[in-house]
C-alpha positions as CSV (number, residue, x, y, z in Angstrom):
1,M,0.0,0.2,0.0
2,G,1.5,3.1,-0.8
3,I,1.7,6.9,0.7
4,A,-0.9,7.8,-1.4
5,D,-3.6,4.6,-0.4
6,Q,-2.8,5.4,3.9
7,F,-3.5,8.8,3.2
8,K,-7.1,8.5,1.0
9,D,-7.4,6.0,3.5
10,K,-7.0,8.1,6.4
11,A,-9.7,10.9,4.5
12,Q,-12.4,8.2,4.2
13,E,-12.0,7.0,8.1
14,L,-12.2,11.2,9.4
15,A,-15.1,10.7,7.0
16,D,-16.6,7.9,8.5
17,Q,-16.1,9.3,11.7
18,G,-18.2,12.5,10.9
19,Q,-21.0,11.1,9.9
20,K,-21.3,8.1,12.7
21,K,-20.7,10.8,15.2
22,M,-23.7,12.7,13.6
23,K,-25.8,10.0,13.5
24,D,-24.8,9.2,17.6
25,G,-25.1,13.1,17.9
26,K,-28.7,13.1,16.7
27,G,-29.5,9.8,18.3
28,Q,-28.7,10.6,21.2
29,A,-30.1,14.6,22.1
30,Q,-33.8,13.0,20.9
31,G,-33.1,10.3,23.3
32,Q,-32.4,13.0,26.0
33,A,-34.8,15.5,25.1
34,Q,-37.6,12.2,25.5
35,R,-36.4,11.1,28.7
36,Q,-36.7,13.7,30.4
37,G,-40.0,15.2,28.7
38,Q,-38.7,18.5,28.0
39,S,-41.5,20.7,25.6
40,Q,-40.7,21.6,21.7
41,D,-38.3,24.1,22.4
42,R,-35.6,22.1,24.3
43,R,-35.6,19.0,22.1
44,Q,-35.5,21.5,19.3
45,D,-32.5,23.2,20.8
46,A,-30.8,19.9,21.4
47,S,-31.1,19.1,17.7
48,D,-29.9,21.8,16.2
49,R,-26.5,21.3,19.0
50,A,-26.2,18.2,18.1
51,R,-26.3,18.8,14.2
52,Q,-24.3,21.4,14.3
53,A,-21.7,19.5,16.0
54,S,-21.4,16.6,13.7
55,E,-21.8,19.3,11.0
56,Q,-18.4,20.2,12.7
57,G,-16.7,16.8,12.7
58,R,-17.4,16.7,8.9
59,D,-16.4,20.1,8.0
60,R,-13.3,19.1,10.4
61,A,-13.3,15.7,7.8
62,Q,-13.8,17.2,4.8
63,G,-10.6,19.7,5.4
64,A,-8.4,17.1,6.8
65,A,-9.3,14.7,3.0
66,D,-9.4,17.8,1.3
67,D,-5.5,18.6,2.9
68,V,-4.6,15.2,1.6
69,R,-5.8,15.8,-1.8
70,E,-4.0,19.3,-2.0
71,K,-0.9,17.2,-0.8
72,F,-0.9,15.0,-3.6
73,D,-1.8,17.1,-6.4
74,R,1.5,18.7,-6.2
C-alpha cells in the first residue's frame, strides 16, 4: 500500500467518523429530550446542537481529506 493510499484511507476514515458522530449526536439528543420530557423547544435546541456538532465533525473530516488531496495533487 502506497503513502497516497494510506492518506486516502485516513481521509475516508475521518469522513466516516464524522458521519457516525452525526448519527450518534442526533440519537443522543433526541433520546435525552424524550426521557426527560422536555418541551418541543428544548428538543429542537438539542437537535440543533447535535446537528451543529456533527456538521463541525464533517467539516473537519472534509478539511482533512482536502488537505490530503492537496498534498498529493502537487
